[in-house]
BATI-842679 format. One line per field, with one value per residue (C-alpha): x, y, z; residue number from 1; chain. Coordinates in nm, 4 decimals. Layout:
BEGIN
x <- (X / ...)
y <- (Y / ...)
z <- (Z / ...)
num <- (NUM / ...)
chaine <- (A / ...)
***
This chain:
BEGIN
x <- (-1.1540 / -0.9481 / -0.8931 / -0.7914 / -0.5432 / -0.3988 / -0.3418 / -0.1942 / 0.0700 / 0.1629 / 0.2353 / 0.4474 / 0.6389 / 0.7377 / 0.8787 / 1.0897 / 1.3084 / 1.6683 / 1.5788 / 1.3202 / 1.0363 / 0.8068 / 0.4728 / 0.3108 / 0.0558 / -0.2866 / -0.5606 / -0.8700 / -0.9789 / -0.8804 / -0.5117 / -0.4718 / -0.6085 / -0.3207 / -0.0693 / -0.1868 / -0.1448 / 0.2347 / 0.2706 / 0.3044 / 0.3085 / 0.1155 / -0.0153 / -0.0634 / -0.3140 / -0.2391 / -0.3911 / -0.2470 / -0.3383 / -0.7013 / -0.7310 / -0.6392 / -0.8635 / -1.1532 / -1.0209 / -0.9016 / -0.5756 / -0.4087 / -0.4388 / -0.5918 / -0.8761 / -0.9830 / -1.0271 / -1.1920 / -1.1821 / -1.4853 / -1.3999 / -1.0306 / -1.1475 / -1.4212 / -1.1416 / -0.9397 / -1.2273 / -1.2852 / -0.9140 / -0.9352 / -1.2489 / -1.0695 / -0.7895 / -0.6511 / -0.3418 / -0.2643 / -0.3487 / -0.2044 / -0.3302 / -0.2337 / -0.4210 / -0.2887 / -0.2380 / -0.5174 / -0.7838 / -0.7726 / -0.5035 / -0.6062 / -0.4597 / -0.8259 / -0.9141 / -0.6042 / -0.6671 / -1.0836 / -0.9045 / -0.7002 / -1.0000 / -1.2158 / -0.9208 / -0.9130 / -1.2983 / -1.2445 / -1.0336 / -0.7293 / -0.3917 / -0.1964 / -0.1660 / 0.0106 / -0.0231 / 0.1944 / 0.3195 / 0.1981 / -0.0463 / -0.1536 / -0.1009 / 0.1929 / 0.2345 / 0.3053 / 0.3780 / 0.4801 / 0.2955 / 0.5312 / 0.7188 / 0.5242 / 0.2028 / 0.3607 / 0.4362 / 0.1280 / -0.1197 / 0.1524 / 0.1144 / -0.2752 / -0.2719 / -0.0356 / -0.2690 / -0.5769 / -0.4016 / -0.2634 / -0.5150 / -0.5951 / -0.4324 / -0.2906 / 0.0526 / 0.1045 / 0.3792 / 0.4547 / 0.5655 / 0.8196 / 0.7294 / 1.0099 / 1.1702 / 0.8307 / 0.7761 / 1.0903 / 1.2416 / 1.5444 / 1.6644 / 1.8104 / 1.8742 / 1.5024 / 1.3736 / 1.5583 / 1.4664 / 1.1160 / 1.1401 / 1.3111 / 1.0166 / 0.7589 / 0.9119 / 0.9274 / 0.5565 / 0.4690 / 0.4622 / 0.5539 / 0.7167 / 0.9050 / 0.8865 / 1.0367 / 0.9539 / 1.1673 / 1.5305 / 1.7984 / 2.0111 / 2.1266 / 2.3623 / 2.0758 / 1.8622 / 2.1560 / 2.1763 / 1.7994 / 1.8010 / 2.0976 / 1.9492 / 1.6239 / 1.5327 / 1.1906 / 1.1497 / 1.2338 / 0.9889 / 1.1190 / 0.9293 / 1.0468 / 0.9160 / 0.9363 / 1.1561 / 1.5300 / 1.7631 / 1.6584 / 1.8096 / 1.7433 / 1.5705 / 1.9201 / 2.0913 / 1.7798 / 1.8212 / 2.2000 / 2.1368 / 1.8961 / 1.5922 / 1.2832 / 1.0040 / 0.9451 / 0.6684 / 0.5959 / 0.3151 / 0.1065 / 0.3966 / 0.2069 / -0.0998 / 0.1152 / 0.2610 / -0.0929 / -0.2004 / 0.0858 / 0.0211 / -0.3429 / -0.2055 / 0.0310 / -0.2562 / -0.4754 / -0.2386 / -0.1377 / -0.5062 / -0.5806 / -0.2478 / -0.2004 / -0.5371 / -0.3787 / -0.4132 / -0.0530 / -0.0803 / -0.3098 / -0.0191 / 0.1203 / -0.2227 / -0.2968 / -0.5511 / -0.8841 / -0.8566 / -0.5854 / -0.7200 / -1.0690 / -0.8839 / -0.7245 / -1.0895 / -1.3303 / -1.5234 / -1.8487 / -2.1789 / -2.4621 / -2.7566 / -2.9937 / -2.8163 / -2.8001)
y <- (-0.0204 / -0.0690 / -0.4144 / -0.3586 / -0.0729 / -0.3088 / -0.5486 / -0.2767 / -0.1857 / -0.5457 / -0.5743 / -0.2475 / -0.3580 / -0.6953 / -0.4984 / -0.2773 / -0.5839 / -0.6247 / -0.9859 / -1.1312 / -1.2681 / -1.5201 / -1.4078 / -1.7524 / -1.7890 / -1.9464 / -1.9780 / -2.0320 / -2.0080 / -2.3805 / -2.3106 / -1.9716 / -2.1714 / -2.4463 / -2.1741 / -1.9483 / -2.2705 / -2.3038 / -1.9380 / -1.7523 / -1.3773 / -1.2508 / -1.3968 / -1.2942 / -1.4235 / -1.5810 / -1.5480 / -1.8617 / -2.0990 / -1.9087 / -1.9686 / -2.3381 / -2.4178 / -2.2766 / -2.4837 / -2.1684 / -2.0677 / -1.7527 / -1.5233 / -1.1493 / -1.2575 / -1.5296 / -1.3745 / -1.0678 / -0.8289 / -0.9385 / -1.3082 / -1.2181 / -0.9675 / -1.2193 / -1.5088 / -1.2367 / -1.1407 / -1.5276 / -1.5554 / -1.2282 / -1.3389 / -1.7169 / -1.6014 / -1.3131 / -1.2167 / -0.9429 / -1.0433 / -0.8651 / -0.9287 / -1.0108 / -0.7531 / -0.8477 / -0.5256 / -0.3432 / -0.4911 / -0.2032 / 0.0054 / 0.3272 / 0.4947 / 0.5481 / 0.1996 / 0.1021 / 0.3532 / 0.2155 / -0.1324 / -0.0272 / 0.1137 / -0.2011 / -0.4115 / -0.1951 / -0.2363 / -0.6141 / -0.6005 / -0.6275 / -0.4521 / -0.4871 / -0.5711 / -0.5643 / -0.3755 / -0.5024 / -0.3342 / -0.6296 / -0.5740 / -0.9232 / -0.8223 / -1.0793 / -0.8539 / -0.5439 / -0.7426 / -0.4496 / -0.1012 / 0.1840 / 0.3431 / 0.6948 / 0.4885 / 0.2148 / 0.4921 / 0.7018 / 0.3708 / 0.3227 / 0.6812 / 0.6618 / 0.3481 / 0.5142 / 0.8020 / 0.5883 / 0.4110 / 0.7247 / 0.7762 / 0.3932 / 0.1022 / -0.0393 / -0.1075 / -0.0752 / -0.3159 / -0.2297 / -0.4972 / -0.4781 / -0.7734 / -0.7775 / -1.0988 / -1.2798 / -1.1379 / -1.2231 / -0.8891 / -0.9755 / -0.6060 / -0.5432 / -0.1798 / -0.1044 / -0.3326 / -0.1117 / 0.2123 / 0.1209 / -0.0037 / 0.3413 / 0.5251 / 0.3319 / 0.3958 / 0.7657 / 0.7532 / 0.6050 / 0.2600 / 0.0879 / -0.2698 / -0.3227 / -0.6369 / -0.8003 / -1.1459 / -1.4124 / -1.2102 / -1.4871 / -1.5168 / -1.3981 / -1.1372 / -0.9683 / -0.9508 / -0.8324 / -0.5363 / -0.4767 / -0.4397 / -0.1970 / -0.0323 / 0.0910 / 0.2584 / 0.0401 / -0.3177 / -0.5671 / -0.8757 / -1.1810 / -1.5076 / -1.8733 / -2.1469 / -2.0920 / -2.2811 / -2.1888 / -2.1314 / -2.1685 / -1.9520 / -1.9832 / -1.7404 / -1.6932 / -1.6230 / -1.3541 / -1.1739 / -1.1352 / -0.9977 / -0.7618 / -0.9022 / -0.8105 / -1.0079 / -1.3837 / -1.4933 / -1.8166 / -1.7217 / -2.0267 / -2.2677 / -2.3966 / -2.4624 / -2.6431 / -2.8585 / -2.9479 / -3.0588 / -3.2445 / -3.4610 / -3.4894 / -3.6131 / -3.8494 / -4.0370 / -4.0243 / -4.1618 / -4.4344 / -4.5631 / -4.5436 / -4.7233 / -4.9590 / -4.9838 / -4.9274 / -4.6818 / -4.6071 / -4.2351 / -4.2396 / -4.2806 / -3.9586 / -3.7412 / -3.5452 / -3.6975 / -3.5723 / -3.5018 / -3.3024 / -3.1119 / -3.0612 / -2.8968 / -2.6209 / -2.5318 / -2.2963 / -2.4876 / -2.2238 / -2.3953 / -2.2958 / -2.1504 / -2.3714 / -2.7020 / -2.7755)
z <- (1.7818 / 2.1101 / 2.0192 / 1.6592 / 1.8094 / 2.0319 / 1.7593 / 1.5437 / 1.8335 / 1.8713 / 1.4993 / 1.4859 / 1.7866 / 1.5938 / 1.3291 / 1.5545 / 1.6847 / 1.6193 / 1.4916 / 1.2188 / 1.3513 / 1.1282 / 1.0256 / 0.9011 / 0.6625 / 0.6844 / 0.4462 / 0.6536 / 1.0117 / 1.0960 / 0.9684 / 1.1834 / 1.4824 / 1.4166 / 1.3842 / 1.6794 / 1.8945 / 1.8038 / 1.9576 / 1.6301 / 1.7522 / 1.4142 / 1.1039 / 0.7578 / 0.4835 / 0.1529 / -0.1807 / -0.3163 / -0.0130 / -0.0467 / -0.3724 / -0.3862 / -0.1063 / -0.3544 / -0.6137 / -0.8093 / -0.9441 / -0.7503 / -1.0383 / -1.0339 / -1.2717 / -1.0375 / -0.7172 / -0.6017 / -0.3236 / -0.1328 / -0.1211 / -0.0262 / 0.2509 / 0.3597 / 0.4154 / 0.6028 / 0.8227 / 0.8999 / 1.0096 / 1.2147 / 1.3873 / 1.4360 / 1.6825 / 1.8980 / 1.6909 / 1.4735 / 1.0821 / 0.7785 / 0.4409 / 0.0939 / -0.0848 / -0.4229 / -0.6409 / -0.4572 / -0.7006 / -0.9415 / -1.1160 / -1.0089 / -0.6850 / -0.5287 / -0.5631 / -0.3520 / -0.1031 / -0.0633 / -0.0370 / 0.2522 / 0.4247 / 0.3477 / 0.4645 / 0.8165 / 0.8544 / 0.8156 / 1.1070 / 0.9654 / 1.0837 / 0.7958 / 0.4341 / 0.1292 / -0.2267 / -0.5030 / -0.8473 / -1.0407 / -1.3248 / -1.3873 / -1.7306 / -1.8836 / -2.1912 / -1.9270 / -1.5777 / -1.3663 / -1.3143 / -1.4498 / -1.1872 / -1.1338 / -1.1191 / -0.9043 / -0.6515 / -0.6567 / -0.5894 / -0.2834 / -0.1746 / -0.2225 / 0.0030 / 0.2673 / 0.2955 / 0.3278 / 0.6050 / 0.7823 / 1.0576 / 1.0794 / 1.2851 / 0.9962 / 0.8272 / 0.4941 / 0.3029 / -0.0408 / -0.2702 / -0.5781 / -0.7755 / -1.0466 / -0.9619 / -0.9689 / -1.3167 / -1.5158 / -1.4492 / -1.2477 / -1.2043 / -0.8451 / -0.9287 / -1.0444 / -0.7565 / -0.5098 / -0.6578 / -0.6330 / -0.2921 / -0.1847 / -0.3570 / -0.1745 / 0.1643 / 0.0687 / -0.0678 / 0.3214 / 0.3282 / 0.6446 / 0.5290 / 0.2202 / 0.0278 / -0.2743 / -0.3364 / -0.5199 / -0.4833 / -0.5892 / -0.3089 / 0.0367 / -0.1265 / -0.3084 / 0.0246 / 0.2254 / -0.0636 / -0.0511 / 0.3636 / 0.3210 / 0.0871 / 0.2552 / 0.5761 / 0.6552 / 0.7838 / 0.5095 / 0.4644 / 0.2651 / 0.1931 / 0.2267 / 0.1147 / -0.2587 / -0.5201 / -0.5070 / -0.2036 / 0.1563 / 0.4439 / 0.7821 / 1.0616 / 1.1969 / 0.8380 / 0.7173 / 1.0504 / 0.9943 / 0.6695 / 0.8090 / 0.7425 / 1.0040 / 0.8795 / 0.7190 / 0.5625 / 0.3616 / 0.1014 / -0.0059 / 0.1063 / 0.4068 / 0.2021 / -0.0750 / 0.1926 / 0.3468 / -0.0378 / -0.0866 / 0.2480 / 0.1116 / -0.2310 / -0.0587 / 0.1517 / -0.1327 / -0.4059 / -0.1180 / -0.1182 / -0.4942 / -0.5779 / -0.2809 / -0.1061 / 0.2296 / 0.4894 / 0.6501 / 0.5889 / 0.9168 / 1.1269 / 1.0581 / 1.0573 / 1.3659 / 1.6008 / 1.5990 / 1.9389 / 1.9274 / 1.6269 / 1.8220 / 2.1248 / 1.8816 / 1.7402 / 1.8692 / 2.1413 / 2.0831 / 2.1097 / 1.8738 / 2.0761 / 1.8620 / 1.9377 / 2.2905)
num <- (1 / 2 / 3 / 4 / 5 / 6 / 7 / 8 / 9 / 10 / 11 / 12 / 13 / 14 / 15 / 16 / 17 / 18 / 19 / 20 / 21 / 22 / 23 / 24 / 25 / 26 / 27 / 28 / 29 / 30 / 31 / 32 / 33 / 34 / 35 / 36 / 37 / 38 / 39 / 40 / 41 / 42 / 43 / 44 / 45 / 46 / 47 / 48 / 49 / 50 / 51 / 52 / 53 / 54 / 55 / 56 / 57 / 58 / 59 / 60 / 61 / 62 / 63 / 64 / 65 / 66 / 67 / 68 / 69 / 70 / 71 / 72 / 73 / 74 / 75 / 76 / 77 / 78 / 79 / 80 / 81 / 82 / 83 / 84 / 85 / 86 / 87 / 88 / 89 / 90 / 91 / 92 / 93 / 94 / 95 / 96 / 97 / 98 / 99 / 100 / 101 / 102 / 103 / 104 / 105 / 106 / 107 / 108 / 109 / 110 / 111 / 112 / 113 / 114 / 115 / 116 / 117 / 118 / 119 / 120 / 121 / 122 / 123 / 124 / 125 / 126 / 127 / 128 / 129 / 130 / 131 / 132 / 133 / 134 / 135 / 136 / 137 / 138 / 139 / 140 / 141 / 142 / 143 / 144 / 145 / 146 / 147 / 148 / 149 / 150 / 151 / 152 / 153 / 154 / 155 / 156 / 157 / 158 / 159 / 160 / 161 / 162 / 163 / 164 / 165 / 166 / 167 / 168 / 169 / 170 / 171 / 172 / 173 / 174 / 175 / 176 / 177 / 178 / 179 / 180 / 181 / 182 / 183 / 184 / 185 / 186 / 187 / 188 / 189 / 190 / 191 / 192 / 193 / 194 / 195 / 196 / 197 / 198 / 199 / 200 / 201 / 202 / 203 / 204 / 205 / 206 / 207 / 208 / 209 / 210 / 211 / 212 / 213 / 214 / 215 / 216 / 217 / 218 / 219 / 220 / 221 / 222 / 223 / 224 / 225 / 226 / 227 / 228 / 229 / 230 / 231 / 232 / 233 / 234 / 235 / 236 / 237 / 238 / 239 / 240 / 241 / 242 / 243 / 244 / 245 / 246 / 247 / 248 / 249 / 250 / 251 / 252 / 253 / 254 / 255 / 256 / 257 / 258 / 259 / 260 / 261 / 262 / 263 / 264 / 265 / 266 / 267 / 268 / 269 / 270 / 271 / 272 / 273 / 274 / 275 / 276 / 277 / 278 / 279 / 280)
chaine <- (A / A / A / A / A / A / A / A / A / A / A / A / A / A / A / A / A / A / A / A / A / A / A / A / A / A / A / A / A / A / A / A / A / A / A / A / A / A / A / A / A / A / A / A / A / A / A / A / A / A / A / A / A / A / A / A / A / A / A / A / A / A / A / A / A / A / A / A / A / A / A / A / A / A / A / A / A / A / A / A / A / A / A / A / A / A / A / A / A / A / A / A / A / A / A / A / A / A / A / A / A / A / A / A / A / A / A / A / A / A / A / A / A / A / A / A / A / A / A / A / A / A / A / A / A / A / A / A / A / A / A / A / A / A / A / A / A / A / A / A / A / A / A / A / A / A / A / A / A / A / A / A / A / A / A / A / A / A / A / A / A / A / A / A / A / A / A / A / A / A / A / A / A / A / A / A / A / A / A / A / A / A / A / A / A / A / A / A / A / A / A / A / A / A / A / A / A / A / A / A / A / A / A / A / A / A / A / A / A / A / A / A / A / A / A / A / A / A / A / A / A / A / A / A / A / A / A / A / A / A / A / A / A / A / A / A / A / A / A / A / A / A / A / A / A / A / A / A / A / A / A / A / A / A / A / A / A / A / A / A / A / A / A / A / A / A / A / A / A / A / A / A / A / A / A / A / A / A / A / A)
***
């Protein structure tokens, strides 16, 4: 596990910097290779981007642990960068299921992953406080002797519960339970982000590319953020380009979209040059 240990150490070191780093979110091996070619230092998977590539909604009911980890393993195998994963709610309510998910994620070559406190049930969208903490504690204990950074997510703002005090309370408890990185997606503004960062003792991740206000890497660094992800927004940007190209062809019968398309030679150079043994 030496190579995985080395990637883990690289990921840890990124979080120890005085400024934020960007950890973009590929949805498959090809997009991972493209992002790696640009010099990003670590990547994180996106359940939304993966779901879209499979013609599914990003939902608890539509995505299974096996397929999420298989997608992550393909990304890990395509690049020589540390990879963290969106592990949703740990794929089960019970703390022991979250722990098992962490162990399986590490076996897939991942050196980090997130567990969130959302239930997937619109009627009761957030796990109650004690269970949320128990789940993170179980995940942290599973990761304790593994080359694995655990990110704990407080999902209030994504589920119609804009309660900053409760969000901070959860993040503080997740930190005490052993989480390495803290994440509250959907915070409303830079003031809330700054408050969260000042209220916790672990590196904070924020996501950009969602609807609402957008801030630069420099602005987020100044607010105390240490890691910036983009969630499914790169995947949605790619789908947007595909839709615009297809609409042009269907509506006007023209093909000017090709002017902005990545040349085949450039795309090919970014991809694996491996040749199958049975195809000389």
